[in-house]
C-alpha positions as CSV (number, residue, x, y, z in Angstrom):
1,M,6.0,-17.4,2.4
2,G,8.5,-18.3,-0.3
3,R,11.4,-17.5,1.9
4,F,10.2,-20.2,4.3
5,S,9.3,-22.8,1.7
6,A,12.4,-24.9,2.4
7,L,10.7,-26.1,5.5
8,A,8.4,-28.3,3.5
9,A,11.2,-30.8,3.0
10,A,13.3,-31.0,6.1
11,L,17.0,-31.6,5.6
12,P,18.6,-34.7,7.0
13,V,19.8,-34.0,10.5
14,E,23.4,-34.7,9.9
15,N,23.6,-32.2,7.1
16,T,22.3,-29.2,9.1
17,D,24.6,-26.3,8.6
18,V,25.1,-23.5,11.1
19,P,27.0,-20.4,9.8
20,D,30.0,-18.9,11.5
21,G,30.1,-21.6,14.2
22,S,27.7,-19.5,16.2
23,A,25.8,-22.6,17.5
24,E,28.8,-24.9,18.0
25,A,28.0,-25.2,21.7
26,F,24.7,-26.7,20.9
27,M,25.6,-29.0,18.0
28,T,25.6,-32.7,18.8
29,P,24.8,-35.8,16.7
30,L,21.0,-36.0,16.5
31,A,18.7,-39.0,16.4
32,A,17.5,-39.9,12.9
33,V,14.0,-40.2,14.1
34,P,12.4,-37.7,16.5
35,D,12.0,-39.1,19.9
36,R,9.1,-37.3,21.5
37,I,8.9,-38.0,25.2
38,R,5.3,-36.9,25.9
39,R,2.3,-35.3,24.4
40,L,1.6,-31.9,25.8
41,T,-1.9,-31.0,27.0
42,R,-3.3,-28.6,29.5
43,R,-3.2,-31.4,32.1
44,T,0.6,-31.7,31.8
45,V,1.1,-28.0,32.4
46,P,2.9,-27.5,35.8
47,D,1.5,-24.0,36.3
48,P,-2.0,-23.3,34.8
49,A,-1.8,-19.6,35.7
50,R,1.4,-19.3,33.6
51,L,-0.3,-21.0,30.6
52,E,-3.3,-18.6,30.9
53,R,-1.0,-15.6,31.1
54,L,1.1,-16.6,28.1
55,S,-2.0,-17.3,26.0
56,Q,-2.7,-13.6,26.0
57,V,0.4,-12.6,24.1
58,G,0.1,-11.1,20.6
59,I,2.2,-11.5,17.4
60,Q,2.4,-9.4,14.2
61,R,0.8,-11.9,11.9
62,P,-2.5,-11.7,10.0
63,A,-5.5,-12.4,12.3
64,G,-7.3,-15.7,11.9
65,P,-7.4,-19.3,13.1
66,L,-3.8,-20.0,12.2
67,R,-2.5,-17.1,14.4
68,T,-4.8,-18.0,17.2
69,S,-3.6,-21.6,17.1
70,A,0.0,-20.6,16.9
71,I,-0.3,-18.5,20.0
72,Q,-2.2,-21.2,21.9
73,R,0.3,-23.9,21.0
74,A,3.3,-21.7,21.7
75,A,1.9,-20.9,25.2
76,L,1.3,-24.6,25.9
77,V,4.9,-25.5,24.9
78,Q,6.5,-22.5,26.7
79,S,4.6,-23.2,29.9
80,H,6.5,-26.5,30.1
81,T,9.9,-24.8,29.9
82,R,11.9,-23.6,32.9
83,E,10.3,-20.8,34.9
84,M,11.6,-17.4,34.0
85,D,10.8,-13.7,34.5
86,E,7.3,-13.0,33.1
87,I,8.5,-10.3,30.6
88,V,11.1,-12.7,29.2
89,D,8.6,-15.5,29.3
90,A,6.1,-13.5,27.2
91,K,8.9,-12.6,24.7
92,A,9.9,-16.2,24.3
93,T,6.3,-17.2,23.7
94,R,5.9,-14.5,21.0
95,I,9.0,-15.8,19.2
96,L,7.8,-19.3,19.4
97,A,4.3,-18.3,18.2
98,R,5.8,-16.5,15.2
99,Y,7.8,-19.6,14.3
100,L,4.9,-21.9,14.6
101,Y,2.8,-19.6,12.5
102,D,5.4,-19.4,9.7
103,E,5.9,-23.2,9.8
104,G,2.1,-23.7,9.9
105,L,1.7,-21.7,6.7
106,I,3.4,-24.5,4.8
107,H,1.2,-27.2,6.0
108,G,-2.0,-25.4,6.6
109,E,-2.1,-26.0,10.4
110,V,0.0,-25.6,13.5
111,D,1.7,-28.7,14.8
112,E,4.4,-28.2,17.4
113,E,5.5,-31.8,17.2
114,R,6.3,-31.4,13.5
115,A,7.6,-27.8,13.8
116,L,10.0,-28.3,16.7
117,I,12.2,-30.9,15.0
118,R,15.8,-29.6,15.2
119,S,16.4,-29.5,11.4
120,S,13.2,-27.4,10.9
121,V,14.1,-25.0,13.7
122,D,17.6,-24.5,12.3
123,Q,16.3,-23.9,8.8
124,W,14.0,-21.1,10.0
125,L,16.8,-19.6,12.2
126,Y,19.5,-19.5,9.5
127,R,17.6,-18.7,6.4
128,D,18.6,-15.9,4.1
129,D,20.4,-13.9,6.8
130,L,17.0,-12.4,7.9
131,F,18.1,-11.9,11.5
132,S,21.1,-10.1,13.0
133,I,23.6,-12.3,14.9
134,R,22.2,-11.0,18.2
135,A,18.6,-11.7,17.3
136,Q,19.5,-15.1,15.9
137,R,21.2,-16.1,19.2
138,T,18.2,-14.9,21.2
139,Y,15.7,-16.7,19.0
140,R,17.9,-19.8,19.1
141,T,18.0,-19.9,22.9
142,F,14.2,-19.7,23.1
143,L,13.4,-22.1,20.3
144,Y,15.9,-24.7,21.5
145,A,14.4,-24.5,25.0
146,A,11.0,-25.1,23.5
147,G,12.3,-28.0,21.3
148,R,13.9,-29.5,24.4
149,V,10.5,-30.0,25.9
150,L,9.5,-32.5,23.2
151,Y,12.9,-33.7,21.9
152,P,15.6,-33.5,24.6
153,N,17.9,-35.7,22.5
154,Q,17.8,-33.3,19.6
155,F,18.2,-30.2,21.8
156,P,20.7,-31.1,24.6
157,E,21.5,-28.6,27.3
158,P,24.3,-26.2,26.2
159,Q,27.7,-26.9,27.8
160,R,28.5,-24.1,30.1
161,S,31.7,-23.6,32.0
162,L,31.1,-23.4,35.7
163,G,32.7,-20.3,37.3
164,P,33.4,-19.9,41.0
165,R,30.3,-19.9,43.2
166,R,29.0,-16.5,44.0
167,K,29.2,-15.8,47.7
168,A,26.1,-14.7,49.6
169,V,25.5,-11.0,50.2
170,Q,26.5,-10.0,53.7
171,P,23.5,-9.5,56.0
172,A,22.1,-6.0,56.5
173,S,22.7,-4.4,59.9
174,I,20.2,-5.2,62.6
175,A,18.9,-1.6,62.5
176,T,18.4,-1.4,58.8
177,A,14.8,-2.8,58.8
178,S,13.7,-0.5,61.6
179,E,15.1,2.5,59.8
180,L,13.3,1.6,56.6
181,Y,10.0,1.1,58.5
182,A,10.4,4.5,60.0
183,I,10.7,6.0,56.5
184,A,7.5,4.5,55.3
185,P,5.0,7.1,56.7
186,Q,6.8,9.9,54.8
187,L,6.3,8.3,51.4
188,P,3.6,8.6,48.8
189,E,0.9,6.0,49.1
190,L,2.0,3.6,46.4
191,L,5.7,3.7,47.3
192,R,4.8,3.3,51.0
193,K,2.7,0.2,50.3
194,Q,5.5,-1.2,48.1
195,L,8.1,-0.7,50.8
196,L,6.0,-2.1,53.5
197,T,5.2,-5.2,51.4
198,I,8.8,-5.8,50.8
199,L,9.8,-5.4,54.5
200,D,6.9,-7.5,55.8
201,L,7.7,-10.4,53.4
202,V,11.5,-10.3,53.8
203,T,11.8,-9.7,57.6
204,G,8.7,-11.7,58.3
205,A,9.1,-14.8,56.0
206,G,12.5,-14.4,54.3
207,L,11.2,-14.0,50.7
208,S,13.7,-13.1,48.0
209,S,13.1,-10.4,45.4
210,A,11.9,-12.9,42.8
211,E,9.6,-14.6,45.3
212,I,8.1,-11.2,46.2
213,R,7.4,-10.4,42.6
214,R,5.7,-13.8,42.0
215,L,3.6,-13.9,45.1
216,R,-0.1,-13.7,44.5
217,G,-3.0,-13.0,46.9
218,T,-4.2,-16.6,46.8
219,D,-0.8,-17.7,48.2
220,V,-1.5,-16.0,51.5
221,K,-3.8,-17.6,54.1
222,P,-4.4,-17.4,57.8
223,L,-3.1,-20.4,59.8
224,S,-4.3,-21.5,63.3
225,V,-1.5,-23.2,65.3
226,D,-2.5,-25.0,68.5
227,D,-3.5,-22.4,71.1
228,L,-1.3,-19.7,69.6
229,H,-2.8,-16.7,67.9
230,T,-3.6,-17.0,64.2
231,V,-0.5,-16.5,62.0
232,V,-0.3,-15.9,58.3
233,A,1.1,-18.7,56.0
234,I,3.0,-17.6,52.9
235,S,3.1,-20.3,50.2
236,I,6.2,-19.8,48.1
237,R,6.0,-21.4,44.6
238,K,8.7,-22.6,42.3
239,K,7.6,-23.5,38.7
240,G,4.0,-23.1,39.8
241,V,4.4,-25.7,42.6
242,I,4.5,-24.8,46.3
243,S,8.1,-25.4,47.4
244,R,7.8,-24.2,51.0
245,V,5.3,-22.5,53.3
246,V,6.7,-20.0,55.8
247,P,4.5,-18.4,58.6
248,I,4.6,-14.7,59.5
249,V,4.1,-14.7,63.3
250,C,4.4,-11.0,63.9
251,P,0.7,-9.9,64.2
252,V,1.3,-6.5,62.6
253,R,3.2,-7.7,59.6
254,G,0.9,-10.7,59.2
255,Q,-2.3,-8.7,59.2
256,R,-0.9,-6.1,56.8
257,I,0.1,-8.8,54.3
258,L,-3.2,-10.6,54.8
259,D,-5.2,-7.4,54.1
260,R,-3.1,-6.8,51.0
261,A,-3.6,-10.4,49.8
262,R,-7.3,-10.1,50.1
263,E,-7.2,-6.9,48.1
264,A,-5.1,-8.5,45.4
265,G,-7.1,-11.7,45.0
266,D,-5.4,-13.8,42.4
267,S,-3.3,-10.9,41.3
268,Y,0.1,-9.9,42.7
269,V,0.6,-9.1,46.4
270,F,3.3,-6.5,45.5
271,P,1.5,-3.3,44.4
272,C,2.2,-2.4,40.8
273,F,0.6,-0.7,37.8
274,G,-1.1,-3.0,35.2
275,D,-1.2,-6.8,35.0
276,K,2.6,-7.3,34.3
277,M,5.2,-7.4,37.1
278,P,8.3,-5.5,36.0
279,R,11.5,-7.5,36.5
280,N,13.1,-4.7,38.5
281,A,10.0,-3.9,40.6
282,V,11.6,-4.5,43.9
283,C,14.9,-2.8,43.1
284,H,13.0,0.2,41.8
285,V,11.6,0.8,45.3
286,S,15.2,1.2,46.6
287,E,16.1,3.5,43.8
288,E,13.1,5.6,44.5
289,L,14.1,6.0,48.1
290,V,17.6,7.1,47.1
291,E,16.2,9.7,44.7
292,R,14.1,11.1,47.6
293,G,17.1,11.4,49.8
294,F,16.6,8.3,51.9
295,R,18.8,5.3,52.3
296,G,18.3,2.4,49.8
297,F,18.4,-1.2,50.6
298,N,19.5,-4.6,49.3
299,T,16.7,-7.2,49.5
300,A,19.3,-10.1,49.6
301,A,21.0,-8.4,52.5
302,L,17.7,-8.0,54.4
303,R,16.9,-11.7,53.7
304,N,20.3,-12.8,54.9
305,R,19.8,-10.9,58.1
306,W,16.6,-13.0,58.6
307,V,18.6,-16.2,57.8
308,A,21.4,-15.2,60.3
309,E,18.9,-14.6,63.0
310,L,17.2,-18.0,62.4
311,A,20.6,-19.7,62.3
312,T,21.6,-18.3,65.7
313,H,18.4,-19.0,67.5
314,P,18.8,-22.1,69.7
315,G,15.3,-23.3,69.0
316,V,15.7,-23.7,65.2
317,P,17.3,-27.0,64.1
318,A,19.4,-27.0,60.9
319,A,16.8,-29.1,59.1
320,M,14.1,-26.5,59.9
321,L,16.4,-23.7,58.8
322,L,16.8,-25.3,55.4
323,A,13.1,-26.0,55.1
324,M,12.1,-22.4,56.0
325,T,14.7,-20.5,54.0
326,G,14.7,-22.6,50.9
327,I,18.5,-22.6,50.7
328,A,20.1,-25.7,49.2
329,D,22.8,-26.1,51.7
330,L,24.5,-24.5,54.7
331,R,27.4,-22.9,52.7
332,V,25.5,-19.6,52.9
333,L,26.2,-19.6,56.6
334,H,29.9,-19.9,55.9
335,D,29.6,-16.9,53.5
336,I,28.0,-14.7,56.2
337,Q,30.1,-16.1,59.1
338,E,31.1,-12.6,60.2
339,A,27.5,-11.9,61.1
340,L,27.2,-15.0,63.2
341,P,28.3,-15.5,66.9
342,D,31.9,-16.5,67.5
343,Y,31.3,-19.7,69.3
344,R,34.1,-21.1,71.5
345,P,35.0,-24.7,72.4
346,A,33.3,-24.2,75.8
347,D,30.1,-23.3,74.0
348,F,30.3,-26.5,72.0
349,A,30.9,-28.5,75.2
350,R,27.9,-27.0,77.0
351,T,25.6,-27.7,74.0
352,L,26.9,-31.3,73.6
353,Y,26.6,-31.9,77.4
354,N,23.0,-30.7,77.4
355,L,22.3,-33.1,74.5
356,S,24.2,-36.0,75.9
357,G,21.1,-37.3,77.7
358,E,19.1,-37.3,74.5
359,L,21.9,-38.8,72.4
360,S,22.9,-41.6,74.7
């Protein structure tokens, strides 16, 4: 505990030193008095399931009330940060919990509002060269993100240079999905279920790899639409909140996903071992296919084929396209222009002529 005793008397903010200029991108004048913007409670958590998941992490500290409190408070703070991959999320929570535990040893209790003041965080990070430069940067990233939840003025967003926008992946060929569906019966049971889940969700509702990994059984429900047959509604979440709902209208795809969702319950729709979803779970399926002598696939390319087909369907307005796909703007269509029809002025004229009665 002696190596951490300096935390008992926090240094003035303006005197905080950072070695080797490794945190220069983060250093800005800090407020003399902490300016907490809100008190964190379970009610302020955007995604209760995320809080519950993060509360299960463990840390290498002596068992007891202090460790339990450190984990619980770390999970509460971390669940207010930006959504991230579950494995990285758990790692960030463990780092934060270790810090809160060490800081709590000085005062006899865990208090994130006291511990996450910038000067205290920096003292723990840069004490006695205990961490390698690489570990120090990783810890700083996670702890600063946690501190930003309570004290955004003390932990401003790092300045990052904006590089050129990454262009969208070109759409897969029209035949790609059919070829992959044909492979499925030849695969072992788990791999077959994984491939079918990916294909059904991408070609049926346009989910991305990350959205497939996060989808839970409770996000899939039947939906009755007028006098049509029952379709399956996929609720896609962002930061724990439903950002869009996309129906799967194909009866075969929809029923297969609905059956899998009922089997999964509140767990993941994508079949996997254990309670944790690997970050490369979807990519691993493609790699497995290649190892078995089959063709692999790019999920983004499959999704963009779905986007291209929606964009060229005359019954899909641009506003509906944006709402269903979740894309921020129509620049993605410019990126995949080669996969779109080559419209001529005469095509424009016919369309505008047909609309002239509605627009006049």
